[in-house]
Structure formats: structure tokens, C-alpha cells
Backbone as XML, in Angstrom:
<?xml version="1.0"?>
<chain id="A" units="angstrom">
  <residue number="1" name="UNK">
    <atom name="N" x="134.130" y="125.972" z="62.107"/>
    <atom name="CA" x="134.645" y="126.118" z="63.629"/>
    <atom name="C" x="133.812" y="124.460" z="63.938"/>
  </residue>
  <residue number="2" name="UNK">
    <atom name="N" x="134.627" y="123.841" z="64.786"/>
    <atom name="CA" x="134.245" y="122.785" z="65.349"/>
    <atom name="C" x="133.825" y="122.895" z="67.121"/>
  </residue>
  <residue number="3" name="UNK">
    <atom name="N" x="132.731" y="122.453" z="67.348"/>
    <atom name="CA" x="132.204" y="122.566" z="68.773"/>
    <atom name="C" x="132.686" y="121.512" z="69.783"/>
  </residue>
  <residue number="4" name="UNK">
    <atom name="N" x="133.161" y="121.703" z="70.835"/>
    <atom name="CA" x="133.508" y="120.778" z="71.589"/>
    <atom name="C" x="132.349" y="120.584" z="72.699"/>
  </residue>
  <residue number="5" name="UNK">
    <atom name="N" x="131.920" y="119.488" z="73.011"/>
    <atom name="CA" x="130.867" y="119.204" z="73.916"/>
    <atom name="C" x="131.296" y="119.702" z="75.366"/>
  </residue>
  <residue number="6" name="UNK">
    <atom name="N" x="130.140" y="120.516" z="76.178"/>
    <atom name="CA" x="130.528" y="121.122" z="77.366"/>
    <atom name="C" x="130.645" y="119.863" z="78.485"/>
  </residue>
  <residue number="7" name="UNK">
    <atom name="N" x="131.366" y="119.931" z="79.274"/>
    <atom name="CA" x="131.489" y="118.988" z="80.457"/>
    <atom name="C" x="131.437" y="119.764" z="81.784"/>
  </residue>
  <residue number="8" name="UNK">
    <atom name="N" x="130.265" y="119.821" z="82.710"/>
    <atom name="CA" x="130.665" y="120.398" z="83.797"/>
    <atom name="C" x="131.630" y="119.830" z="84.807"/>
  </residue>
  <residue number="9" name="UNK">
    <atom name="N" x="132.001" y="120.667" z="85.396"/>
    <atom name="CA" x="132.986" y="120.069" z="86.452"/>
    <atom name="C" x="132.170" y="119.751" z="87.744"/>
  </residue>
  <residue number="10" name="UNK">
    <atom name="N" x="131.819" y="118.579" z="87.919"/>
    <atom name="CA" x="130.660" y="118.046" z="88.943"/>
    <atom name="C" x="131.398" y="118.304" z="90.073"/>
  </residue>
  <residue number="11" name="UNK">
    <atom name="N" x="132.659" y="117.961" z="90.650"/>
    <atom name="CA" x="133.192" y="118.269" z="91.823"/>
    <atom name="C" x="133.217" y="119.707" z="92.332"/>
  </residue>
  <residue number="12" name="UNK">
    <atom name="N" x="133.380" y="120.485" z="91.038"/>
    <atom name="CA" x="133.284" y="121.952" z="91.587"/>
    <atom name="C" x="131.882" y="122.518" z="91.840"/>
  </residue>
  <residue number="13" name="UNK">
    <atom name="N" x="131.047" y="121.816" z="91.274"/>
    <atom name="CA" x="129.689" y="122.243" z="91.603"/>
    <atom name="C" x="129.129" y="121.750" z="92.827"/>
  </residue>
  <residue number="14" name="UNK">
    <atom name="N" x="129.543" y="120.368" z="93.241"/>
    <atom name="CA" x="129.454" y="119.774" z="94.600"/>
    <atom name="C" x="129.951" y="120.687" z="95.562"/>
  </residue>
  <residue number="15" name="UNK">
    <atom name="N" x="131.202" y="121.253" z="95.410"/>
    <atom name="CA" x="131.912" y="121.828" z="96.452"/>
    <atom name="C" x="131.136" y="123.169" z="96.658"/>
  </residue>
  <residue number="16" name="UNK">
    <atom name="N" x="130.996" y="123.679" z="95.697"/>
    <atom name="CA" x="130.077" y="125.127" z="95.772"/>
    <atom name="C" x="128.625" y="125.113" z="96.492"/>
  </residue>
  <residue number="17" name="UNK">
    <atom name="N" x="128.030" y="123.754" z="96.200"/>
    <atom name="CA" x="126.622" y="123.517" z="96.684"/>
    <atom name="C" x="126.571" y="123.361" z="98.314"/>
  </residue>
  <residue number="18" name="UNK">
    <atom name="N" x="127.806" y="123.127" z="98.809"/>
    <atom name="CA" x="127.700" y="122.795" z="100.207"/>
    <atom name="C" x="128.512" y="124.266" z="101.069"/>
  </residue>
  <residue number="19" name="UNK">
    <atom name="N" x="128.709" y="125.161" z="100.450"/>
    <atom name="CA" x="129.563" y="126.153" z="101.001"/>
    <atom name="C" x="128.430" y="126.895" z="102.064"/>
  </residue>
  <residue number="20" name="UNK">
    <atom name="N" x="128.934" y="127.121" z="103.126"/>
    <atom name="CA" x="127.875" y="127.844" z="104.396"/>
    <atom name="C" x="127.229" y="129.194" z="103.516"/>
  </residue>
  <residue number="21" name="UNK">
    <atom name="N" x="127.767" y="129.739" z="102.584"/>
    <atom name="CA" x="127.146" y="130.766" z="102.039"/>
    <atom name="C" x="126.102" y="130.453" z="101.199"/>
  </residue>
  <residue number="22" name="UNK">
    <atom name="N" x="126.173" y="129.553" z="100.525"/>
    <atom name="CA" x="124.978" y="128.949" z="99.814"/>
    <atom name="C" x="123.658" y="128.417" z="100.816"/>
  </residue>
  <residue number="23" name="UNK">
    <atom name="N" x="124.199" y="127.928" z="101.938"/>
    <atom name="CA" x="123.275" y="127.572" z="103.046"/>
    <atom name="C" x="122.564" y="128.845" z="103.519"/>
  </residue>
  <residue number="24" name="UNK">
    <atom name="N" x="123.320" y="129.733" z="103.693"/>
    <atom name="CA" x="122.625" y="131.171" z="104.187"/>
    <atom name="C" x="121.637" y="131.748" z="103.099"/>
  </residue>
  <residue number="25" name="UNK">
    <atom name="N" x="121.720" y="131.545" z="101.874"/>
    <atom name="CA" x="121.120" y="132.120" z="100.663"/>
    <atom name="C" x="120.014" y="131.056" z="100.549"/>
  </residue>
  <residue number="26" name="UNK">
    <atom name="N" x="120.010" y="129.825" z="100.624"/>
    <atom name="CA" x="118.921" y="128.973" z="100.537"/>
    <atom name="C" x="117.837" y="129.131" z="101.556"/>
  </residue>
  <residue number="27" name="UNK">
    <atom name="N" x="118.343" y="129.296" z="102.808"/>
    <atom name="CA" x="117.549" y="129.723" z="103.961"/>
    <atom name="C" x="116.885" y="130.943" z="103.579"/>
  </residue>
  <residue number="28" name="UNK">
    <atom name="N" x="117.720" y="132.210" z="103.357"/>
    <atom name="CA" x="117.050" y="133.351" z="102.981"/>
    <atom name="C" x="116.064" y="133.172" z="102.286"/>
  </residue>
  <residue number="29" name="UNK">
    <atom name="N" x="115.957" y="132.578" z="100.946"/>
    <atom name="CA" x="114.765" y="132.407" z="100.117"/>
    <atom name="C" x="113.833" y="131.596" z="100.573"/>
  </residue>
  <residue number="30" name="UNK">
    <atom name="N" x="114.202" y="130.382" z="101.622"/>
    <atom name="CA" x="113.027" y="129.748" z="101.968"/>
    <atom name="C" x="112.108" y="130.569" z="103.056"/>
  </residue>
  <residue number="31" name="UNK">
    <atom name="N" x="112.867" y="131.421" z="103.599"/>
    <atom name="CA" x="112.268" y="131.983" z="104.513"/>
    <atom name="C" x="111.520" y="133.191" z="104.192"/>
  </residue>
  <residue number="32" name="UNK">
    <atom name="N" x="111.864" y="133.772" z="102.838"/>
    <atom name="CA" x="110.982" y="134.565" z="102.156"/>
    <atom name="C" x="109.712" y="133.838" z="101.577"/>
  </residue>
  <residue number="33" name="UNK">
    <atom name="N" x="109.833" y="132.887" z="100.865"/>
    <atom name="CA" x="108.651" y="131.909" z="100.421"/>
    <atom name="C" x="107.584" y="131.660" z="101.532"/>
  </residue>
  <residue number="34" name="UNK">
    <atom name="N" x="108.032" y="131.284" z="102.782"/>
    <atom name="CA" x="107.262" y="131.108" z="104.077"/>
    <atom name="C" x="106.615" y="132.234" z="104.510"/>
  </residue>
  <residue number="35" name="UNK">
    <atom name="N" x="107.429" y="133.403" z="104.324"/>
    <atom name="CA" x="106.542" y="134.681" z="104.651"/>
    <atom name="C" x="105.672" y="135.262" z="103.798"/>
  </residue>
  <residue number="36" name="UNK">
    <atom name="N" x="105.963" y="134.926" z="102.458"/>
    <atom name="CA" x="105.037" y="135.522" z="101.515"/>
    <atom name="C" x="103.536" y="134.656" z="101.574"/>
  </residue>
  <residue number="37" name="UNK">
    <atom name="N" x="103.843" y="133.397" z="101.616"/>
    <atom name="CA" x="102.700" y="132.163" z="101.975"/>
    <atom name="C" x="102.056" y="132.690" z="103.069"/>
  </residue>
  <residue number="38" name="UNK">
    <atom name="N" x="102.637" y="132.985" z="104.240"/>
    <atom name="CA" x="101.847" y="133.400" z="105.317"/>
    <atom name="C" x="100.905" y="134.826" z="105.405"/>
  </residue>
  <residue number="39" name="UNK">
    <atom name="N" x="101.337" y="135.529" z="104.432"/>
    <atom name="CA" x="100.604" y="136.779" z="104.251"/>
    <atom name="C" x="99.234" y="136.610" z="104.302"/>
  </residue>
  <residue number="40" name="UNK">
    <atom name="N" x="98.724" y="135.455" z="104.010"/>
    <atom name="CA" x="97.136" y="135.556" z="104.104"/>
    <atom name="C" x="96.411" y="134.786" z="105.525"/>
  </residue>
  <residue number="41" name="UNK">
    <atom name="N" x="97.297" y="134.894" z="106.423"/>
    <atom name="CA" x="97.098" y="134.147" z="107.641"/>
    <atom name="C" x="97.688" y="132.666" z="108.023"/>
  </residue>
  <residue number="42" name="UNK">
    <atom name="N" x="98.105" y="132.089" z="106.719"/>
    <atom name="CA" x="98.508" y="130.642" z="107.048"/>
    <atom name="C" x="99.641" y="131.004" z="107.986"/>
  </residue>
  <residue number="43" name="UNK">
    <atom name="N" x="100.167" y="129.784" z="108.553"/>
    <atom name="CA" x="101.213" y="129.237" z="109.358"/>
    <atom name="C" x="102.026" y="128.152" z="108.714"/>
  </residue>
  <residue number="44" name="UNK">
    <atom name="N" x="103.196" y="128.753" z="107.971"/>
    <atom name="CA" x="104.021" y="127.891" z="107.207"/>
    <atom name="C" x="105.282" y="128.061" z="108.134"/>
  </residue>
  <residue number="45" name="UNK">
    <atom name="N" x="106.175" y="126.936" z="108.051"/>
    <atom name="CA" x="107.428" y="126.689" z="108.804"/>
    <atom name="C" x="108.516" y="126.404" z="107.761"/>
  </residue>
  <residue number="46" name="UNK">
    <atom name="N" x="109.832" y="126.566" z="108.030"/>
    <atom name="CA" x="110.828" y="126.256" z="107.320"/>
    <atom name="C" x="111.693" y="124.984" z="107.740"/>
  </residue>
  <residue number="47" name="UNK">
    <atom name="N" x="112.503" y="124.568" z="106.914"/>
    <atom name="CA" x="113.581" y="123.563" z="107.428"/>
    <atom name="C" x="114.629" y="123.688" z="106.370"/>
  </residue>
  <residue number="48" name="UNK">
    <atom name="N" x="115.784" y="123.686" z="107.050"/>
    <atom name="CA" x="116.946" y="123.801" z="106.297"/>
    <atom name="C" x="118.069" y="122.952" z="106.704"/>
  </residue>
  <residue number="49" name="UNK">
    <atom name="N" x="118.501" y="122.030" z="105.914"/>
    <atom name="CA" x="119.710" y="121.141" z="106.174"/>
    <atom name="C" x="120.501" y="121.006" z="105.106"/>
  </residue>
  <residue number="50" name="UNK">
    <atom name="N" x="121.594" y="120.686" z="105.820"/>
    <atom name="CA" x="122.838" y="120.662" z="104.698"/>
    <atom name="C" x="122.919" y="118.881" z="104.573"/>
  </residue>
  <residue number="51" name="UNK">
    <atom name="N" x="122.679" y="118.535" z="103.214"/>
    <atom name="CA" x="122.645" y="116.984" z="103.049"/>
    <atom name="C" x="124.040" y="116.864" z="102.525"/>
  </residue>
  <residue number="52" name="UNK">
    <atom name="N" x="124.123" y="115.476" z="101.932"/>
    <atom name="CA" x="125.179" y="114.975" z="101.522"/>
    <atom name="C" x="126.286" y="115.688" z="100.310"/>
  </residue>
  <residue number="53" name="UNK">
    <atom name="N" x="125.161" y="116.143" z="99.608"/>
    <atom name="CA" x="125.716" y="116.847" z="98.353"/>
    <atom name="C" x="125.491" y="118.086" z="98.342"/>
  </residue>
  <residue number="54" name="UNK">
    <atom name="N" x="124.622" y="118.597" z="98.789"/>
    <atom name="CA" x="124.026" y="119.983" z="98.867"/>
    <atom name="C" x="122.926" y="120.591" z="100.084"/>
  </residue>
  <residue number="55" name="UNK">
    <atom name="N" x="122.714" y="121.960" z="99.973"/>
    <atom name="CA" x="121.745" y="122.245" z="101.116"/>
    <atom name="C" x="120.296" y="122.053" z="100.322"/>
  </residue>
  <residue number="56" name="UNK">
    <atom name="N" x="119.484" y="121.891" z="101.407"/>
    <atom name="CA" x="118.013" y="121.571" z="100.941"/>
    <atom name="C" x="117.267" y="122.563" z="101.946"/>
  </residue>
  <residue number="57" name="UNK">
    <atom name="N" x="116.545" y="123.369" z="101.391"/>
    <atom name="CA" x="115.316" y="124.377" z="101.987"/>
    <atom name="C" x="113.911" y="123.700" z="101.721"/>
  </residue>
  <residue number="58" name="UNK">
    <atom name="N" x="112.994" y="123.830" z="102.880"/>
    <atom name="CA" x="111.681" y="123.355" z="102.600"/>
    <atom name="C" x="110.582" y="124.265" z="103.383"/>
  </residue>
  <residue number="59" name="UNK">
    <atom name="N" x="109.632" y="124.564" z="102.637"/>
    <atom name="CA" x="108.784" y="125.105" z="103.338"/>
    <atom name="C" x="107.361" y="124.264" z="103.650"/>
  </residue>
  <residue number="60" name="UNK">
    <atom name="N" x="107.217" y="124.139" z="105.004"/>
    <atom name="CA" x="106.302" y="123.067" z="105.138"/>
    <atom name="C" x="104.898" y="123.797" z="105.800"/>
  </residue>
  <residue number="61" name="UNK">
    <atom name="N" x="103.859" y="123.193" z="104.988"/>
    <atom name="CA" x="102.653" y="123.755" z="104.881"/>
    <atom name="C" x="101.879" y="123.996" z="106.003"/>
  </residue>
  <residue number="62" name="UNK">
    <atom name="N" x="100.725" y="124.611" z="105.890"/>
    <atom name="CA" x="100.005" y="125.315" z="106.566"/>
    <atom name="C" x="99.612" y="124.382" z="107.761"/>
  </residue>
  <residue number="63" name="UNK">
    <atom name="N" x="99.902" y="124.967" z="108.979"/>
    <atom name="CA" x="99.703" y="124.771" z="110.277"/>
    <atom name="C" x="98.118" y="125.219" z="111.016"/>
  </residue>
  <residue number="64" name="UNK">
    <atom name="N" x="97.827" y="126.046" z="110.052"/>
    <atom name="CA" x="96.305" y="126.703" z="110.462"/>
    <atom name="C" x="95.545" y="126.279" z="109.237"/>
  </residue>
  <residue number="65" name="UNK">
    <atom name="N" x="95.668" y="124.864" z="108.901"/>
    <atom name="CA" x="95.098" y="124.431" z="107.665"/>
    <atom name="C" x="93.664" y="124.496" z="107.862"/>
  </residue>
  <residue number="66" name="UNK">
    <atom name="N" x="92.536" y="124.155" z="108.820"/>
    <atom name="CA" x="91.200" y="124.054" z="108.657"/>
    <atom name="C" x="90.604" y="125.422" z="108.374"/>
  </residue>
  <residue number="67" name="UNK">
    <atom name="N" x="91.422" y="126.652" z="109.160"/>
    <atom name="CA" x="90.826" y="128.054" z="108.990"/>
    <atom name="C" x="91.386" y="128.779" z="107.714"/>
  </residue>
  <residue number="68" name="UNK">
    <atom name="N" x="92.285" y="128.075" z="106.856"/>
    <atom name="CA" x="92.784" y="129.101" z="105.736"/>
    <atom name="C" x="92.256" y="128.298" z="104.376"/>
  </residue>
  <residue number="69" name="UNK">
    <atom name="N" x="91.196" y="127.544" z="104.456"/>
    <atom name="CA" x="90.568" y="127.058" z="103.313"/>
    <atom name="C" x="91.076" y="125.768" z="102.977"/>
  </residue>
  <residue number="70" name="UNK">
    <atom name="N" x="91.762" y="124.939" z="103.936"/>
    <atom name="CA" x="92.061" y="123.480" z="103.773"/>
    <atom name="C" x="93.208" y="123.498" z="102.497"/>
  </residue>
  <residue number="71" name="UNK">
    <atom name="N" x="92.973" y="122.218" z="101.969"/>
    <atom name="CA" x="93.910" y="121.908" z="100.994"/>
    <atom name="C" x="94.259" y="122.946" z="99.726"/>
  </residue>
  <residue number="72" name="UNK">
    <atom name="N" x="93.009" y="123.293" z="99.366"/>
    <atom name="CA" x="93.132" y="124.280" z="98.375"/>
    <atom name="C" x="93.749" y="125.782" z="98.831"/>
  </residue>
  <residue number="73" name="UNK">
    <atom name="N" x="93.371" y="125.979" z="99.763"/>
    <atom name="CA" x="93.822" y="127.266" z="100.597"/>
    <atom name="C" x="95.272" y="127.051" z="100.723"/>
  </residue>
  <residue number="74" name="UNK">
    <atom name="N" x="95.862" y="126.104" z="101.196"/>
    <atom name="CA" x="97.154" y="125.770" z="101.468"/>
    <atom name="C" x="98.279" y="126.037" z="100.395"/>
  </residue>
  <residue number="75" name="UNK">
    <atom name="N" x="97.506" y="125.115" z="99.112"/>
    <atom name="CA" x="98.059" y="125.271" z="97.823"/>
    <atom name="C" x="98.298" y="126.491" z="97.492"/>
  </residue>
  <residue number="76" name="UNK">
    <atom name="N" x="97.167" y="127.348" z="97.386"/>
    <atom name="CA" x="97.101" y="128.623" z="96.767"/>
    <atom name="C" x="97.881" y="129.692" z="97.568"/>
  </residue>
  <residue number="77" name="UNK">
    <atom name="N" x="98.226" y="129.610" z="98.879"/>
    <atom name="CA" x="99.140" y="130.047" z="99.602"/>
    <atom name="C" x="100.547" y="129.953" z="99.385"/>
  </residue>
  <residue number="78" name="UNK">
    <atom name="N" x="100.902" y="128.601" z="99.199"/>
    <atom name="CA" x="102.274" y="128.267" z="98.619"/>
    <atom name="C" x="102.674" y="128.664" z="97.473"/>
  </residue>
  <residue number="79" name="UNK">
    <atom name="N" x="101.652" y="128.558" z="96.321"/>
    <atom name="CA" x="102.041" y="129.299" z="95.198"/>
    <atom name="C" x="102.128" y="130.789" z="95.295"/>
  </residue>
  <residue number="80" name="UNK">
    <atom name="N" x="101.394" y="131.542" z="96.198"/>
    <atom name="CA" x="101.410" y="132.883" z="96.165"/>
    <atom name="C" x="102.888" y="133.328" z="96.717"/>
  </residue>
  <residue number="81" name="UNK">
    <atom name="N" x="103.187" y="132.245" z="97.530"/>
    <atom name="CA" x="104.484" y="132.530" z="98.650"/>
    <atom name="C" x="105.577" y="132.486" z="97.215"/>
  </residue>
  <residue number="82" name="UNK">
    <atom name="N" x="105.574" y="131.394" z="96.477"/>
    <atom name="CA" x="106.685" y="131.208" z="95.283"/>
    <atom name="C" x="106.579" y="132.589" z="94.406"/>
  </residue>
  <residue number="83" name="UNK">
    <atom name="N" x="105.342" y="132.887" z="93.904"/>
    <atom name="CA" x="105.547" y="134.046" z="93.377"/>
    <atom name="C" x="105.964" y="135.411" z="93.921"/>
  </residue>
  <residue number="84" name="UNK">
    <atom name="N" x="105.574" y="135.665" z="95.267"/>
    <atom name="CA" x="106.046" y="136.737" z="96.230"/>
    <atom name="C" x="107.381" y="136.840" z="96.545"/>
  </residue>
  <residue number="85" name="UNK">
    <atom name="N" x="108.282" y="135.608" z="96.565"/>
    <atom name="CA" x="109.385" y="135.580" z="97.144"/>
    <atom name="C" x="110.405" y="136.133" z="96.261"/>
  </residue>
  <residue number="86" name="UNK">
    <atom name="N" x="110.211" y="136.145" z="94.791"/>
    <atom name="CA" x="111.381" y="136.749" z="93.766"/>
    <atom name="C" x="111.209" y="138.274" z="93.690"/>
  </residue>
  <residue number="87" name="UNK">
    <atom name="N" x="110.443" y="138.839" z="94.724"/>
    <atom name="CA" x="110.374" y="140.405" z="94.441"/>
    <atom name="C" x="111.718" y="141.212" z="94.851"/>
  </residue>
  <residue number="88" name="UNK">
    <atom name="N" x="112.804" y="140.474" z="95.396"/>
    <atom name="CA" x="113.892" y="141.377" z="95.869"/>
    <atom name="C" x="115.117" y="141.428" z="94.966"/>
  </residue>
</chain>
């Protein structure tokens, strides 16, 4: 049996990555990560943007930085947020 090399349909992938429903899903996941990271009293914010080729979501770290353990506490809370966001 001869195998053919897989070639992804890049134009199709790009068109999917810019759909409004994909943006809603990226926003939902970003908000879940921020919520899970904030469970320890931190103040995390989110940013959602439609870029040239895809949606981008970011969790912007801890605005109560001094009271939540500084840099190590912020890192710990973000990692906890990533772990806690996949529960659904």
C-alpha cells in the first residue's frame, strides 16, 4: 500500500479560525481560565481580538499582584487557571 503525504487545506483552516463561533469559543475558554485563576483572590482580566488570520484570547495577569504572592503567586494562579479551565 502506498501512502500519500497529508496536505492540509490552509485556506479552509484560516476561514474556520476567523468564524464568529470560533471567537465565541475562544472567549468562553479565556473567561474560564481567568475565572479559575481568580479563585484564589487574584484579579485577572481577559482580552479577545480577531487578528488577521485567527482569533486570539489572552488572560492578563494579576492586578492584585502585591497581595497575592507577587510573581510566584501570579504564576501559580495562572497555572491553576489553566488546569481548572478544562473541567467542562
